[in-house]
C-alpha positions, -999 to +999 in steps of 0.1 A: -767-387-303-738-391-275-758-396-242-732-369-221-755-339-238-787-357-230-775-364-193-760-326-190-792-314-201-814-342-183-845-323-166-829-339-130-795-339-138-786-301-149-796-291-110-766-311-102-744-298-127-754-266-118-748-272-082-715-290-089-700-258-104-713-230-082-698-252-051-663-260-071-663-220-074-669-211-039-650-235-022-620-228-045-623-191-047-599-186-013-571-205-030-581-188-064-577-152-044-539-162-031-526-167-072-507-136-072-490-148-039-473-178-056-460-155-084-422-158-093-413-124-108-378-122-099-351-124-129-347-163-130-383-167-137-382-148-169-348-162-182-333-191-203-324-215-179-291-225-197-283-190-204-250-176-196-266-147-173-286-174-153-258-196-148-238-168-132-270-162-109-264-196-099-228-196-093-234-159-075-252-176-046-221-186-028-212-147-028-248-137-017-252-116-052-284-139-063-311-120-045-293-088-043-310-056-061-288-025-057-303+011-055-287+042-061-292+071-044-281+104-060-274+138-045-273+166-070-267+204-067-260+225-095-228+245-093-213+220-067-222+198-035-213+216-002-197+204+032-235+203+043-248+179+013-217+156+021-226+153+056-263+142+047-252+120+024-231+102+049-256+101+077-282+089+053-257+060+042-251+048+079-289+049+082-293+027+049-271+002+064-293-001+095-325-012+073-334-045+079-332-056+044-298-039+033-275-069+032-238-062+020-216-030+024-235+006+018-211+022-009-204+055-007-211+086-009-190+086-038-184+122-057-188+127-093-156+140-111-174+175-119-182+176-082-219+185-086-231+151-075-227+124-048-235+090-054-246+058-025-253+027-033-273+001-015-272-037-017-310-047-009-316-086+000-351-086-008-354-127-009-387-143-022-404-107-021-386-103-051-400-070-073-428-070-050-411-061-019-389-035-037-415-007-034-412-011+006-375-012+003-378+023-017-402+036+004-378+032+034-350+047+015-374+079+006-381+081+039-346+084+054-337+111+025-365+130+022-370+151-017-340+175-009-346+209-003-325+242-006-313+234-042-300+196-033-322+171-057-322+135-042-332+109-068-331+072-062-327+047-090-309+016-099-325-019-101-341-014-068-358+009-079-368-003-114-382-031-096-406-008-075-415+012-105-426-025-122-444-034-091-464-004-093-473-008-133-484-043-124-501-036-096-537-046-093-533-064-129-557-088-120-588-063-110-578-042-136-579-066-162-610-086-149-632-054-147-618-042-181-627-075-197-660-086-181-670-048-192-663-055-226-681-091-225-711-077-209-716-049-237-712-067-267-733-097-252-761-070-246-756-057-282-756-095-294-784-106-277-803-076-269-818-093-238-815-076-199-808-110-186-794-137-212-757-120-207-759-130-172-750-168-176-720-166-202-706-138-180-715-161-147-699-195-165-667-172-175-662-160-138-666-196-128-641-211-155-614-185-143-619-190-103-615-227-112-584-222-133-568-198-110-570-222-080-560-253-098-530-231-112-524-215-076-523-254-062-502-263-089-480-232-085-474-237-048-463-278-053-437-260-074-453-280-105-452-246-127-443-212-122-465-181-125-458-145-132-477-113-136-474-117-173-490-153-170-516-143-145-528-111-166-532-130-199-549-160-183-575-134-170-581-123-207-579-155-223-605-171-201-626-142-205-621-141-244-623-175-252-647-186-228-673-159-239-664-172-274-674-206-271-709-196-251-715-176-283-715-205-302-738-227-281-761-201-276-762-195-309-767-234-320-792-237-291-813-206-300-814-222-339-828-257-325-854-241-302-873-233-334-875-267-344-881-284-311-907-278-287-887-292-256-859-270-248-841-297-228-841-316-264-832-288-282-803-281-262-794-317-262-793-315-300-775-281-301-746-295-276-744-330-298-738-304-329-717-276-312-696-296-290-670-309-315-659-275-329-659-262-294-636-293-282-614-288-315-611-253-308-603-254-272-578-280-281-563-261-309-555-234-284-545-254-255-520-272-281-509-241-296-504-227-257-484-259-246-459-254-278-449-226-257-433-248-233-403-257-263-393-218-258-361-214-238-373-180-224-387-190-187-415-165-192-423-179-225-423-213-213-442-210-183-473-194-199-477-223-222-496-246-193-510-217-175-527-206-206-542-240-212-553-251-184-571-219-187-590-231-216-594-264-210-613-254-179-631-228-199-642-254-222-652-278-198-674-248-178-687-239-215-700-273-224-714-282-190-725-254-166-740-229-192-761-255-211-775-263-176-781-228-168-799-222-200-822-252-195-828-242-161-838-204-169-861-218-201-870-200-231-877-166-213-842-160-205-841-146-244-867-117-240-875-100-259-867-116-288-876-153-273-874-181-300-905-198-308-914-235-323-917-230-360-902-195-363-882-189-396-842-193-391-832-153-396-799-160-409-810-179-440-815-143-457-794-121-433-766-099-440-739-128-443-763-146-466-763-116-488-723-114-487-722-147-497-740-145-528-719-117-534-685-137-534-705-167-552-706-149-582-667-147-587-652-165-557-614-167-574-613-134-581-622-121-546-595-148-528-569-134-551-579-098-545-581-107-507-547-123-505-531-094-523-543-067-502-531-088-468-499-094-485-497-058-490-502-051-456-476-073-443-449-054-456-454-030-425-432-058-405-400-044-419-411-016-394-412-038-367-378-035-342-386-063-319-352-063-301-361-052-270-372-015-252-349+005-228-364+009-194-374+045-204-392+028-233-406+003-213-436+020-196-460+048-209-455+078-189-425+091-165-413+063-138-390+082-109-363+054-115-361+065-151-357+099-143-334+098-116-311+079-138-309+104-166-301+127-139-272+103-125-259+099-159-250+138-165-227+132-136-217+095-136-209+070-163-245+058-176-240+022-164-233+029-127-255+008-106-258-021-127-221-036-134-211-062-154-206-093-131-179-121-142-174-152-124-146-173-129-120-198-114-099-184-086-067-189-095-075-174-125-092-145-115-061-124-122-059-128-159-098-123-160-099-089-142-072-080-165-087-089-197-119-072-186-102-038-177-087-036-213-122-043-228-136-011-247-168+003-229-157-007-195-145+020-171-115+004-159-112+020-125-140+005-120-133-031-119-136-045-080-113-064-061-120-101-062-137-118-038-131-156-038-155-185-023-149-224-025-127-222-055-149-195-076-144-156-076-159-126-088-152-092-101-180-063-112-174-036-136-191-003-146-203+001-180-196+038-198-229+038-214-259+028-204-268-003-190-303-008-216-287+004-243-271-013-276-237+000-270-239-018-235-251-048-252-224-044-274-198-041-247-211-073-228-204-093-263-166-079-262-162-087-222-174-124-234-152-124-257-124-114-234-129-135-202-139-166-224-103-167-236-086-166-207-073-200-203-089-227-178-108-198-162-144-209-166-153-172-168-190-162-172-204-128-176-237-119-163-256-089-148-287-065-163-269-059-197-260-100-201-293-110-190-303-085-218-285-102-245-295-135-233-333-124-236-328-114-273-312-145-281-334-169-266-364-150-280-348-152-318-342-190-313-379-193-297-394-180-328-377-202-352-384-240-327-422-224-315-441-210-345-433-240-370-444-263-341-478-248-334-487-249-371-481-285-369-502-290-340-527-269-359-529-290-388-528-322-372-561-312-350-578-295-381-570-326-402-587-349-376-618-328-372-624-320-410-608-357-424-590-334-446-556-329-459-564-297-486-592-276-461-562-275-429-534-264-451-555-239-468-571-225-433-533-227-417-523-206-448-552-182-447-546-176-406-510-170-413-514-143-439-537-128-417-513-125-388-487-110-413-510-086-423-522-078-382-482-075-375-476-057-406-503-029-397-495-027-362-460-022-366-467+008-389-492+019-359-468+013-331-441+035-350-461+063-367-490+067-342-481+056-310-447+066-313-435+035-297-393+033-298-397-009-304-413-040-295-402-067-268-383-094-283-414-117-273-440-099-288-442-113-324-445-153-308-473-142-287-490-124-309-485-153-334-493-182-306-529-161-299-536-150-335-529-184-350-548-205-321-575-183-318-576-173-357-581-211-360-609-210-339-631-190-362-621-210-390-630-244-372-667-228-364-671-216-398-658-252-411-674-275-388-707-260-399-696-259-437-685-299-436-721-304-417-740-287-446-717-302-471-729-333-464-764-325-470-763-304-499-729-301-509-697-281-508-712-252-526-745-249-507-727-261-474-702-230-479-728-204-481-752-221-455-722-222-434-712-183-438-751-175-431-754-197-398-721-187-383-718-152-396-733-132-369-720-154-337-685-156-351-683-117-356-698-114-323-671-135-310-644-119-324-654-087-311-655-101-274-623-116-281-608-083-296-624-060-267-608-087-239-573-082-258-575-045-261-582-046-223-543-053-221-539-019-229-551-005-199-520-010-184-487+013-183-467-015-201-456-011-237-453-048-245-488-052-231-502-024-249-485-039-281-497-077-275-532-060-271-533-039-297-520-068-323-544-094-314-572-074-312-568-060-346-556-092-359-589-114-346-611-084-359-592-087-393-597-130-393-634-125-382-644-100-407-623-108-434-604-137-438-631-161-423-660-143-436-648-134-473-612-153-480-624-186-464-657-187-483-641-176-516-619-210-515-644-231-504-666-221-532-634-219-556-617-251-546-654-269-541-656-307-532-617-311-534-615-292-500-625-322-485-598-345-500-587-375-493-623-384-477-650-396-494-666-358-493-644-348-522-659-375-543-693-363-543-701-341-571-720-307-555-751-295-566-754-259-579-770-231-564-806-236-549-833-210-564-837-189-534-795-184-531-798-179-571-826-154-560-808-139-535-776-131-560-796-120-589-809-092-566-775-077-557 
């Protein structure tokens, strides 16, 4: 047995381990608490660095355009605006110009062609505050305009107002997800252990892991080593709580098993840690490797999540393999009260529900896995209903948002793309030809093309889209604009703006799926091959998880469209669902197959498959419920993309733990037999048949 498990659970060293971790959490807590202050939520923090829209932002720095967010204030009166309305809008425009965060010319008031509306465009320079500073800027505008009166409606929309709505939607994301995840963990641990005390130890350990990982990430973000945004911080909370509690459940289950075999709790924990640690380390390595594969993604928001999530998982593994064992042996057997495991007590899993399920599967394993595979494949067909081509601003949130309602009002009186222009940067000596080409593009308002502004050899022009900036029609217009201005000889013209950003995000997301998904599968295969010392088993296990992912995504797509009435999905959603379901789904197969291999070395593959299922069935199902519950907590946010990721992963995890791992994998183990371990020596052993006890269980079903 390794010396490390004995050292961690040593009668004296256990106190040192507990003290070190608790002291680390206390000292690092202030740094963890300011992680949100190091978030980067501006547009460049989400975009592919090589994308054309990103390069436009870089070139536009010299024009002072990079950090500008415009707010559009609309004054609308049915029947026509009055002279008093115009006077108010003019006075408001002058007041807007005096705001500290306004940088540049306030444009307007501009009347609509129907005479029923006025529009003022305000350029805000929010700097490092990004969208976090947008609510304060919009509040300042609202303080000047009021809400309108006597038939005059005042609305605020545009990118700055949209950023304010987004900031509000993500406000308190850390505490919301933390409380939701912690509540789920507590409830499931209480149901699993049926102890009023035991649940505290995994929860404390998960809390320590979260604080330490947040502190490490905050320090790295402060030093500029990695970037964090609201999305990655939210997923970090869910992942650390979910995965960390899974590892705790596996360790506690093995510890309770060994307490029935050893009088000394320190010896029991040393054996449990020695047996469970390889599976937990392999599981953590699989998840971390899968997350690090996200760094291959073009999208900055996706690639940035990789190291953040990997750090969280690595810290969770370290805490659950050191702090939790030490806490358990410090507390002693009584922590399991009222079901305290005693020396010599029979192992309840030997004839439990999972043992009986295994006996049923053993009667016809081939028929079982073929039938299960066909059902999962049929569920996968629902993927054709998934429209992962992005969400408009109106579709991206649940519930009404002021900026979206305001945009709908102004779209009745002004071009739908007003306030979110197409931005074209080109060489100064060719800007005239570029502007001419821009005016001739179908979908662009020719009269809206601005006069060029030139600085240091480059020049910029802007134009208004006739369609809403987040619509498919606007995206098609941007593609035509790019074709037109790229064709101008020597112009080095590039097209940016919010719609161009959406076009680039969709293209990058599609490319990321083609690159990152295969990379994750390769990483998972390598780790499984090293753990199980086999080629056949890893290939089959990865196949089952991919099938589970397809089924989960297919059913989720049907639910999104026909139950939740979501208009579509974020382009990164399939990739995020894939990485979580494959990496975390393999977790449960690792928990099962490492025990199956351990038992197969003693009793042969057939007996090992059934014993492994009986021994791990309960704990893996509990782990799946924890992880599903924590990811479902994402649905507490009013953001459609988070709700979709949370639902898909939660459903996929339940499907994987209850059906794929328990039924499909067990049936494959029984049918393939010793060949599962090829080319290791275990594959050349002859498996004994079912024991009399298992035959007896099977015959009574």
